[in-house]
C-alpha positions as CSV (number, residue, x, y, z in Angstrom):
1,M,134.5,72.8,109.9
2,K,136.3,76.2,109.5
3,H,136.5,75.6,105.8
4,I,132.7,75.3,105.3
5,R,130.6,78.3,104.2
6,N,126.8,78.1,104.1
7,F,125.0,80.9,102.3
8,C,121.8,81.7,100.4
9,I,120.8,84.3,97.8
10,I,117.9,86.7,98.6
11,A,116.4,88.8,95.9
12,H,113.1,90.0,94.4
13,I,111.6,88.1,91.5
14,D,113.6,88.7,88.3
15,H,116.7,90.3,89.9
16,G,119.0,87.6,88.5
17,K,119.2,85.2,91.4
18,S,119.0,81.9,89.4
19,T,121.5,83.3,86.8
20,L,123.9,84.3,89.6
21,A,123.7,80.7,91.0
22,D,124.5,79.4,87.4
23,R,127.7,81.6,87.2
24,L,128.8,80.5,90.7
25,L,128.6,76.9,89.6
26,D,130.4,77.6,86.4
27,F,133.2,79.5,88.1
28,T,133.8,76.9,90.8
29,G,133.9,74.1,88.2
30,T,130.9,72.3,89.8
31,I,129.4,71.6,86.4
32,T,131.0,70.6,83.2
33,E,130.4,72.4,79.8
34,R,128.0,69.6,78.8
35,Q,125.7,70.1,81.9
36,K,125.5,73.8,81.4
37,Q,122.1,75.4,80.8
38,D,120.3,78.5,82.0
39,Q,118.5,78.5,85.3
40,L,120.2,75.2,86.1
41,L,118.7,74.9,89.6
42,D,115.1,75.5,88.3
43,N,114.3,72.1,87.0
44,M,110.5,72.5,86.5
45,D,109.3,73.7,83.1
46,L,107.0,76.1,84.8
47,E,109.8,77.7,86.8
48,R,111.8,78.3,83.5
49,E,108.8,79.8,81.7
50,R,107.7,82.2,84.4
51,G,111.3,82.9,85.5
52,I,110.5,82.2,89.2
53,T,111.9,79.7,91.6
54,I,109.0,77.6,93.1
55,K,111.0,74.8,94.8
56,S,114.2,75.7,96.7
57,H,117.4,73.8,95.9
58,A,120.7,73.2,97.6
59,I,124.0,72.5,95.9
60,Q,127.6,72.2,97.1
61,M,130.6,73.8,95.4
62,E,134.4,73.6,96.1
63,Y,136.6,76.7,95.6
64,V,140.3,77.0,96.2
65,H,141.2,80.3,97.8
66,K,144.8,81.1,98.7
67,G,145.9,77.4,98.4
68,Q,143.0,76.2,100.7
69,T,140.0,74.3,99.5
70,Y,136.7,75.7,100.9
71,V,133.3,73.9,100.7
72,L,130.5,76.4,99.8
73,N,126.9,75.3,100.3
74,L,124.4,77.3,98.3
75,I,120.9,77.0,99.6
76,D,118.7,78.5,96.9
77,T,115.3,79.9,98.1
78,P,112.1,80.7,96.3
79,G,111.5,84.5,96.0
80,H,107.8,84.6,96.1
81,V,105.8,85.8,99.1
82,D,103.6,82.6,99.1
83,F,106.6,80.4,100.0
84,S,107.9,82.7,102.8
85,Y,108.0,79.8,105.4
86,E,110.3,77.8,103.2
87,V,112.5,80.9,102.7
88,S,112.6,81.4,106.6
89,R,113.8,77.7,107.1
90,S,116.5,78.0,104.3
91,I,117.7,81.2,105.9
92,A,117.9,79.5,109.3
93,A,120.3,76.9,107.8
94,C,122.8,79.5,106.6
95,E,125.4,81.9,108.2
96,G,125.5,84.4,105.3
97,A,123.3,85.8,102.5
98,L,124.0,87.4,99.2
99,L,121.5,90.3,98.8
100,V,121.1,90.7,95.1
101,V,119.7,94.0,93.8
102,D,119.0,94.8,90.2
103,A,121.0,97.9,89.2
104,A,118.1,98.9,86.9
105,Q,115.2,98.3,89.3
106,S,116.6,99.1,92.7
107,I,115.2,97.7,96.0
108,Q,111.8,96.0,95.9
109,A,109.3,94.9,98.5
110,Q,110.3,91.2,98.7
111,T,114.0,92.0,98.9
112,I,113.3,94.0,102.1
113,S,111.0,91.4,103.7
114,N,113.5,88.5,103.0
115,L,116.4,90.8,104.2
116,Y,114.6,91.3,107.6
117,L,114.2,87.5,107.9
118,A,118.0,87.2,107.3
119,L,118.8,89.9,109.8
120,E,116.6,88.3,112.4
121,N,118.7,85.1,112.0
122,D,121.9,87.2,112.4
123,L,123.1,86.4,108.9
124,Q,126.2,88.2,107.4
125,I,124.8,90.2,104.5
126,I,126.9,90.6,101.3
127,P,125.3,93.2,99.0
128,V,125.6,92.5,95.3
129,L,124.6,95.0,92.6
130,N,123.6,92.8,89.7
131,K,123.1,93.7,85.9
132,V,125.6,96.6,86.0
133,D,126.2,96.0,82.2
134,L,122.6,96.9,81.3
135,P,122.2,100.3,79.4
136,S,119.4,101.2,81.8
137,A,121.5,100.4,84.9
138,N,121.9,103.2,87.5
139,P,124.7,101.8,89.7
140,E,125.6,104.9,91.8
141,E,122.0,105.7,92.8
142,V,121.1,102.0,93.6
143,T,124.4,101.6,95.6
144,D,123.3,104.6,97.7
145,D,119.9,102.9,98.3
146,I,121.7,99.7,99.5
147,V,124.0,101.7,101.7
148,D,120.9,103.5,103.3
149,L,119.1,100.2,103.8
150,L,122.0,98.2,105.3
151,G,124.1,100.9,106.8
152,C,127.2,99.4,105.2
153,D,130.1,101.1,103.4
154,P,129.8,101.8,99.6
155,E,133.0,99.7,99.1
156,E,131.3,96.6,100.5
157,V,128.7,96.6,97.6
158,I,130.0,94.3,94.9
159,P,129.2,95.3,91.3
160,A,128.4,92.3,89.2
161,S,126.8,91.0,86.1
162,A,125.6,87.4,86.4
163,K,125.0,87.3,82.6
164,T,128.6,88.3,81.6
165,G,130.4,86.9,84.7
166,I,131.7,90.4,85.9
167,G,132.4,90.3,89.7
168,I,131.8,86.5,90.3
169,Q,135.3,86.0,91.7
170,E,134.9,88.9,94.1
171,I,131.6,87.4,95.3
172,L,133.2,84.0,96.0
173,E,136.1,85.7,97.9
174,A,133.7,87.9,99.8
175,I,131.7,84.7,100.8
176,I,134.9,83.1,102.1
177,D,136.2,86.3,103.9
178,R,133.0,87.7,105.3
179,V,130.6,84.8,106.0
180,P,131.5,83.2,109.4
181,A,132.2,79.4,109.5
182,P,129.4,77.4,111.0
183,K,129.5,76.8,114.8
184,G,128.6,73.4,116.2
185,N,129.9,70.6,118.3
186,V,130.6,67.1,116.8
187,E,130.6,65.5,120.2
188,E,127.0,66.6,121.1
189,P,123.9,64.5,120.2
190,L,122.8,64.8,116.6
191,Q,120.7,67.9,115.9
192,A,119.9,68.7,112.3
193,L,117.4,71.2,110.6
194,I,115.2,70.0,107.7
195,F,114.9,73.0,105.2
196,D,113.5,71.1,102.3
197,S,112.3,67.8,100.9
198,V,111.7,66.4,97.3
199,Y,109.8,63.4,96.2
200,N,111.6,60.8,94.2
201,P,109.2,58.2,92.7
202,F,111.9,55.4,93.0
203,R,113.4,56.2,96.4
204,G,110.7,58.0,98.4
205,V,111.1,61.4,100.1
206,E,114.6,62.9,100.0
207,T,115.1,65.2,102.9
208,Y,117.6,68.1,102.7
209,F,119.1,69.1,106.1
210,R,121.8,71.1,107.8
211,V,123.6,69.5,110.7
212,I,123.9,71.9,113.6
213,N,125.5,69.6,116.2
214,G,126.8,66.0,116.2
215,E,127.0,63.9,113.0
216,I,124.7,61.7,111.0
217,K,126.0,58.3,109.8
218,K,124.7,55.9,107.2
219,G,122.5,53.2,108.7
220,Q,121.9,55.1,111.9
221,K,118.5,55.0,113.6
222,I,117.1,58.5,113.6
223,K,114.1,60.3,114.9
224,F,112.1,63.3,113.6
225,L,111.1,65.4,116.7
226,A,107.9,67.1,115.4
227,T,106.3,63.9,114.1
228,G,108.0,61.7,116.7
229,K,108.6,59.0,114.1
230,T,111.8,56.9,113.8
231,Y,113.5,55.7,110.6
232,F,116.9,54.3,109.5
233,A,119.2,56.5,107.4
234,D,119.5,54.3,104.4
235,E,121.7,56.8,102.6
236,V,123.3,60.1,103.5
237,G,125.4,62.3,101.3
238,T,126.2,65.8,100.0
239,L,124.4,67.5,97.0
240,K,126.5,68.2,94.0
241,L,124.6,68.4,90.8
242,T,123.9,64.8,91.4
243,Q,123.9,63.1,94.8
244,F,127.1,62.1,96.3
245,P,126.7,59.3,99.0
246,K,129.0,59.5,102.1
247,Q,129.4,57.4,105.2
248,S,128.7,60.4,107.5
249,I,128.0,64.2,107.5
250,K,129.3,66.2,110.4
251,S,128.1,69.4,112.0
252,G,128.1,72.5,109.9
253,D,127.6,70.7,106.6
254,V,124.5,70.3,104.4
255,G,123.4,67.1,102.9
256,Y,120.5,64.8,101.9
257,L,119.0,61.8,103.6
258,I,117.0,58.9,102.2
259,T,114.9,56.8,104.6
260,G,112.4,55.3,102.2
261,I,109.5,57.4,103.4
262,K,106.7,57.3,100.9
263,D,104.4,60.0,102.3
264,A,105.6,63.6,102.0
265,R,103.5,64.7,104.9
266,E,105.7,62.8,107.3
267,V,108.6,65.1,106.5
268,K,108.0,68.6,107.7
269,V,110.1,71.6,106.7
270,G,111.6,73.1,109.9
271,D,111.6,69.8,111.8
272,T,114.6,68.6,113.8
273,I,116.4,65.3,113.1
274,T,118.1,63.6,116.0
275,D,119.5,60.3,117.1
276,A,116.8,57.8,118.2
277,A,119.1,56.2,120.9
278,N,120.6,59.5,122.3
279,P,118.1,62.3,121.3
280,T,118.9,66.0,121.7
281,Q,116.9,67.7,124.3
282,N,116.2,70.9,122.5
283,M,114.4,71.2,119.2
284,I,115.5,73.9,116.7
285,E,113.1,76.8,117.2
286,G,110.9,78.3,114.5
287,F,109.1,75.1,113.5
288,E,105.4,75.5,112.5
289,N,103.0,73.5,110.4
290,V,102.3,75.3,107.2
291,K,98.8,76.8,107.2
292,P,96.9,77.3,103.9
293,M,95.8,80.9,103.5
294,V,93.5,80.6,100.4
295,F,90.8,78.0,99.7
296,A,89.2,77.1,96.4
297,G,87.1,74.2,95.1
298,I,88.7,72.2,92.2
299,Y,86.2,70.2,90.2
300,P,86.7,68.0,87.1
301,V,84.9,69.3,84.0
302,D,83.6,65.9,83.4
303,T,82.2,64.3,86.6
304,E,83.4,60.8,85.5
305,D,87.0,62.0,85.9
306,Y,86.6,62.5,89.7
307,E,88.7,59.4,90.6
308,E,91.4,60.5,88.1
309,L,91.5,63.9,89.8
310,R,91.9,62.4,93.2
311,S,94.9,60.3,92.1
312,A,96.4,63.4,90.4
313,M,96.0,65.4,93.6
314,E,97.5,62.7,95.7
315,K,100.6,62.6,93.4
316,L,100.9,66.4,93.6
317,Q,100.8,66.3,97.3
318,L,103.7,63.9,97.3
319,N,105.6,66.7,95.5
320,D,104.2,69.5,97.4
321,A,103.4,68.8,101.0
322,S,101.8,72.3,101.5
323,L,98.8,71.4,99.3
324,V,95.8,70.4,101.5
325,F,92.6,69.0,100.0
326,A,89.4,67.3,101.1
327,P,86.5,65.9,99.1
328,E,83.4,68.2,98.7
329,S,80.3,68.2,96.5
330,S,78.4,71.1,94.9
331,A,74.9,71.1,93.4
332,A,76.1,72.9,90.4
333,L,79.4,71.1,89.7
334,G,79.1,67.6,91.2
335,F,82.0,66.1,93.1
336,G,85.3,67.7,93.6
337,F,87.8,68.8,96.2
338,R,88.1,71.8,98.6
339,C,91.8,72.7,98.4
340,G,94.0,74.9,100.6
341,F,96.8,76.9,99.1
342,L,99.6,79.1,100.5
343,G,98.5,82.0,98.2
344,M,97.2,82.8,94.7
345,L,100.5,82.0,93.0
346,H,100.4,78.6,94.6
347,L,96.9,78.1,93.3
348,E,97.9,79.0,89.8
349,I,100.8,76.7,89.9
350,I,98.8,73.7,91.1
351,Q,96.2,74.4,88.4
352,E,98.9,74.5,85.7
353,R,100.6,71.4,87.0
354,L,97.3,69.5,87.0
355,E,96.8,70.4,83.4
356,R,100.3,69.8,82.2
357,E,101.5,66.8,84.2
358,F,98.1,64.9,84.5
359,D,96.1,66.2,81.5
360,M,93.3,67.2,83.8
361,T,91.0,70.1,82.8
362,V,89.5,71.5,85.9
363,I,87.1,74.2,87.0
364,T,88.2,76.3,89.9
365,T,85.7,78.1,92.0
366,V,86.0,81.5,93.5
367,P,89.0,81.5,95.9
368,N,88.3,82.6,99.5
369,V,90.0,82.6,102.8
370,S,89.3,80.9,106.1
371,Y,86.9,82.7,108.4
372,H,86.0,82.1,112.0
373,A,82.3,82.3,112.8
374,Y,80.7,82.5,116.3
375,T,77.1,81.8,117.1
376,K,74.8,83.6,119.6
377,K,74.0,80.3,121.3
378,N,77.6,79.5,122.0
379,P,79.8,82.6,121.5
380,E,83.0,80.7,122.6
381,E,82.9,78.0,120.1
382,I,84.8,78.7,116.8
383,I,83.2,77.5,113.6
384,V,85.9,77.5,110.8
385,V,84.3,78.6,107.5
386,N,86.4,77.5,104.5
387,N,83.4,77.5,102.1
388,P,80.7,80.2,102.0
389,S,78.1,77.5,102.3
390,D,79.4,76.5,105.8
391,L,78.4,80.0,107.2
392,P,75.7,79.6,109.9
393,D,72.3,81.2,109.3
394,P,72.6,85.1,109.7
395,S,69.9,85.0,112.5
396,K,72.0,82.7,114.6
397,L,75.3,84.5,113.9
398,D,77.0,86.5,116.6
399,R,80.1,87.7,114.7
400,V,82.6,86.7,111.9
401,E,86.3,87.2,112.1
402,E,88.5,87.3,109.1
403,P,92.3,87.1,108.6
404,F,94.2,90.4,108.2
405,I,97.6,91.0,106.7
406,K,100.3,93.7,107.0
407,A,101.0,94.8,103.4
408,S,104.1,96.6,102.4
409,I,104.1,98.3,99.0
410,I,107.1,100.1,97.5
411,T,106.3,102.4,94.6
412,K,107.4,105.6,92.8
413,A,106.3,108.8,94.5
414,D,104.2,109.7,91.4
415,Y,101.8,106.8,92.1
416,V,101.2,107.2,95.8
417,G,97.7,108.6,95.2
418,P,96.3,105.8,93.0
419,V,97.9,103.1,95.2
420,M,96.4,104.6,98.3
421,S,92.9,104.9,96.8
422,L,93.2,101.2,95.6
423,C,94.1,100.0,99.1
424,I,91.4,102.1,100.8
425,E,88.9,100.7,98.3
426,K,90.0,97.3,99.4
427,R,89.3,98.2,103.1
428,G,93.0,98.9,103.9
429,I,94.0,101.1,106.8
430,I,97.3,103.0,106.2
431,T,99.7,102.5,109.2
432,N,102.9,104.0,107.9
433,Q,104.4,105.9,105.0
434,T,108.2,106.3,104.5
435,Y,110.2,107.9,101.7
436,L,113.2,105.5,101.1
437,T,114.6,108.1,98.6
438,P,112.9,111.3,97.2
439,E,111.5,109.0,94.4
440,R,110.6,105.8,96.2
441,V,107.9,105.5,98.9
442,E,107.2,102.5,101.2
443,L,103.6,102.3,102.3
444,H,102.3,100.0,105.1
445,F,98.6,98.9,105.2
446,D,96.6,96.6,107.4
447,M,94.2,94.9,105.0
448,P,91.8,91.9,105.0
449,L,93.4,88.9,103.2
450,A,90.1,88.3,101.4
451,E,90.5,91.6,99.4
452,I,93.8,90.8,98.0
453,V,92.9,87.3,96.9
454,F,90.9,88.5,93.9
455,D,92.5,91.0,91.5
456,F,94.4,93.1,93.9
457,Y,97.9,92.4,92.5
458,D,96.9,93.0,88.8
459,R,95.2,96.2,89.7
460,L,98.2,97.4,91.8
461,K,100.4,96.8,88.8
462,T,97.9,98.7,86.6
463,V,97.6,101.8,88.8
464,S,101.4,102.0,89.3
465,K,102.2,101.3,85.6
466,G,104.1,98.1,86.7
467,Y,106.3,100.0,89.2
468,A,104.8,98.9,92.6
469,S,106.2,95.8,94.4
470,F,104.1,94.2,97.0
471,D,104.7,91.9,100.0
472,Y,102.6,90.8,103.0
473,S,102.6,88.9,106.2
474,P,99.6,87.7,108.3
475,I,98.8,89.6,111.5
476,G,95.8,87.5,112.9
477,L,92.0,87.7,112.8
478,R,89.7,90.7,113.4
479,A,86.0,91.0,113.5
480,S,84.3,92.2,110.4
481,K,80.7,92.7,109.2
482,L,80.5,90.0,106.5
483,V,77.5,88.8,104.6
484,K,77.0,85.9,102.1
485,V,75.9,86.9,98.7
486,D,74.1,84.1,96.8
487,I,73.6,84.0,93.1
488,L,70.2,82.6,91.9
489,I,69.9,81.6,88.3
490,N,66.3,80.8,87.2
491,S,65.4,80.9,90.9
492,N,68.0,78.1,91.8
493,S,70.9,79.0,94.0
494,V,74.3,78.2,92.4
495,D,76.5,77.3,95.4
496,A,79.8,77.5,93.5
497,L,79.2,81.2,92.8
498,S,78.3,82.3,96.3
499,A,80.8,84.6,98.1
500,L,81.4,86.1,101.5
501,V,81.9,89.8,101.2
502,H,81.9,92.8,103.5
503,A,78.4,94.3,104.0
504,D,79.4,97.7,102.6
505,N,80.6,96.2,99.3
506,A,77.8,93.5,99.0
507,Y,75.5,95.6,96.8
508,D,78.2,96.6,94.3
509,I,79.7,93.1,94.1
510,G,76.2,91.5,93.6
511,K,75.3,94.0,90.9
512,K,78.6,93.4,89.0
513,M,78.3,89.7,89.3
514,V,74.8,89.5,87.8
515,E,75.8,91.9,85.0
516,K,78.8,89.8,84.1
517,L,76.8,86.5,84.2
518,R,74.2,88.1,81.9
519,E,76.8,88.5,79.3
520,L,78.1,85.0,79.6
521,I,75.1,82.8,80.0
522,P,73.7,81.8,76.5
523,R,70.1,82.6,75.6
524,Q,67.6,79.8,76.0
525,Q,64.0,79.4,74.8
526,F,62.7,81.1,78.0
527,D,63.6,84.2,80.1
528,I,66.4,83.5,82.6
529,P,66.3,85.7,85.7
530,I,69.8,86.1,87.3
531,Q,69.6,87.5,90.9
532,A,72.0,88.3,93.7
533,A,70.6,87.8,97.2
534,I,71.6,88.2,100.8
535,G,69.6,85.7,102.7
536,A,66.0,86.1,101.4
537,K,66.5,89.7,100.2
538,I,67.1,90.2,96.5
539,I,69.7,93.0,95.9
540,S,70.1,92.9,92.1
541,R,68.6,91.3,89.1
542,E,69.3,91.0,85.3
543,T,67.4,88.9,82.8
544,V,68.7,87.0,79.9
545,K,65.9,87.5,77.3
546,A,64.3,84.5,75.6
547,L,64.9,83.4,72.0
548,R,61.4,83.7,70.5
549,K,59.9,82.0,67.4
550,D,57.6,84.3,65.4
551,V,54.4,82.3,65.9
552,T,52.2,85.0,64.3
553,A,54.0,84.9,60.9
554,K,51.3,82.8,59.4
555,C,48.5,85.2,60.4
556,Y,48.1,87.8,57.7
557,G,45.0,89.9,58.1
558,G,42.0,88.5,59.9
559,D,40.8,89.2,63.5
560,I,43.3,90.3,66.2
561,S,42.0,87.5,68.6
562,R,43.6,84.8,66.3
563,K,47.0,86.4,66.8
564,R,46.3,86.8,70.6
565,K,45.4,83.1,70.8
566,L,48.7,82.0,69.3
567,L,50.7,84.3,71.5
568,E,48.9,83.1,74.7
569,K,49.6,79.5,73.6
570,Q,53.3,80.4,73.2
571,K,53.3,82.1,76.6
572,K,52.0,79.0,78.4
573,G,54.6,76.8,76.7
574,K,57.4,79.2,77.9
575,K,56.1,79.2,81.4
576,R,56.1,75.4,81.5
577,M,59.6,75.4,79.9
578,R,60.9,77.8,82.6
579,Q,59.7,75.5,85.4
580,V,61.5,72.4,84.1
581,G,64.3,74.2,82.2
582,N,67.9,73.7,83.3
583,V,70.4,76.4,82.6
584,E,73.9,75.3,81.6
585,I,76.5,77.6,83.1
586,P,79.7,78.0,81.0
587,Q,83.1,77.6,82.7
588,Q,84.0,81.2,82.0
589,A,81.2,82.3,84.3
590,F,83.0,80.7,87.3
591,M,86.2,82.5,86.4
592,A,84.6,85.8,85.5
593,V,83.7,86.4,89.1
594,L,87.5,86.9,89.8
595,K,87.8,89.6,87.2
596,L,84.9,91.9,88.1
597,N,86.7,95.1,87.4
598,D,87.7,94.3,83.8
C-alpha cells in the first residue's frame, strides 16, 4: 500500500487540466503512440468541442522512481460548478491534488471553490503553474498569487507546460514525494467509496470505487449501504486505458466493479460498498442524493414523437443518473416532460445530446427553479412548485420561499462597479469584498438562484469584458414576494410562457416579454392582442396588427356609404375570425424569453 498514490487535478475551465493528464499518461508509458490523442480522457464529442470535462474519469499509471515502481491513480474531475457534488466525491477518494493554475489567467473562482473542497478533505496540495511557455504568461506574478492563496513557499510551485512537456517529471516526483500513501486496514470489513459510474450497453453499470478498508474479491457478495441492495461482484479490476480484470483489489487502491446492474439509479455516487456477510458498521460520510436545481419542460416539436422522446430520455438517464424527469402536458405544446437539471450547463448538454445522439428536435420551456409555497389554510404544509402553473391561487397564498445561493465572483478591479450593479439588479446582497491583489477582487453575494438561471452568466462576461469568473453554492430557502406573470395571446393563456418573478420586477419583465413576442409572432388576418397579466390584472399589452385586404379598391367615386358598407362587412368578418382564430407561436418565441436583455 505504501507504493500507491491517489491524486486528482483541480483547475478552472480551460487551464489545461485534460492536456496535463495526457502528458502524465505519455510520460509514464501508460499509452502507446498509436493510442495518443488530445484530451484522451474526454471521450464525448461534446467534451472535446467545448473543451470541458463533463464526466469524471479514473486511470491508473505506473512510474519507476529511484528503482521502485509506484502505482499512481489519477481521478479526473469535472471543472464546472454544476457538477460540484461529483467533484467532492472524487476529491474524497484522493490523498493529494494538483492545483493547476494558468500562468496567463491567474486564479479563477472555480479553482478556489474546488481548492476549499480539497482542503476540507485534508488533501496535500501540489501547486502547478501551467502554460509558462505562452508569450502572455506572467509566471512571477501568478506564483505570488498562489503563494498568497496557499501559504506555501515559492519553491513548491512547479512551473510546467502541459503542451510542450516542461516540468512533467518534476510533477510526477512531487506526487510520489509529497502525497501521502493511503491509510487503511486490509483486515477490517470491506468499506469502499463509489466516486463515479458509467453505463455500458453490454455489461450494465460499471461502478468506479476506491477501497478504504478491507478488500473486494471477484465473485464476492456485496451490499450498497445507501440503497440497501445486494449484488455479486462479477468482475473487479483496475482502470488502465482499457479495463484490467483482477482477482481482488485491496485497501488504498482504485478500481471498477461490474455487477450486471441495468438501472443507473441504483448506483449512487458517494455510496459505500461493503461485504454482504460481514458489513462495515460505519458508512463513509458525505453521501447525499443529488438534487436538481433547475427545472424546464422539454417537448417534442411534433407531438407524435412523444414516445420516441421518452425512450431517448430513459437512455440518457442510464448514462446520467442526475437527470430527473416526469411526464407533463401543456395546452400550448401538447405532451412532454418536466425535467430537473443540476444547472444551466447540464440543461444545455442534455439538449445537445438529445439532438445529436437521438436526432430529437425539442422545444425547451423557460427554465425555473423549485419554490416552496405555503397556503393560509395550512401554513405548515409545504407545496413544492416546480412549474409556475402549480402555484396556488394568490388569494389563498401565505408566502413563497425561493432557493438562495452564495455567489463568489473574481474580477479585475476596473470592473467592480458594473459587476456590482448587475448583481444588485438581480436582487443580490453583497456580503463581502476582498482584494486578492491590487488588480483582482473577490466579491461575495447572496442571490436568488432564479435570477442567475436566465442570462446572468452571459451578462457577467459582457460587463467584465470576459474577465469575471463565477462560482456558487446553495445556502437554503428564503421567503420572497413572488408573483406569477401569465402571457395571454388572443385572450388565451399560454402556459409554457408563464413565469414566476419577483413582484418588483414583474412589470418590467411582462413589458419586455410582450414586446419581444410582438416581433416574433407572424401577422394574421386579424389583430392579435398580446398581454401580460398578474392574476386578473393586465400589466402590459402590445398588438400584432392585421394584414388587411383593400376591399374598397373597386369603389371609385360614388357615395361614401358604399365604401362604408364594404368596410363594415370586412370588420364583421375580422371579428368572427378573431373568435375562432388560432395563433401559431414559433419556437423562437419560447427561447426569446430567456434573452430579454438582448
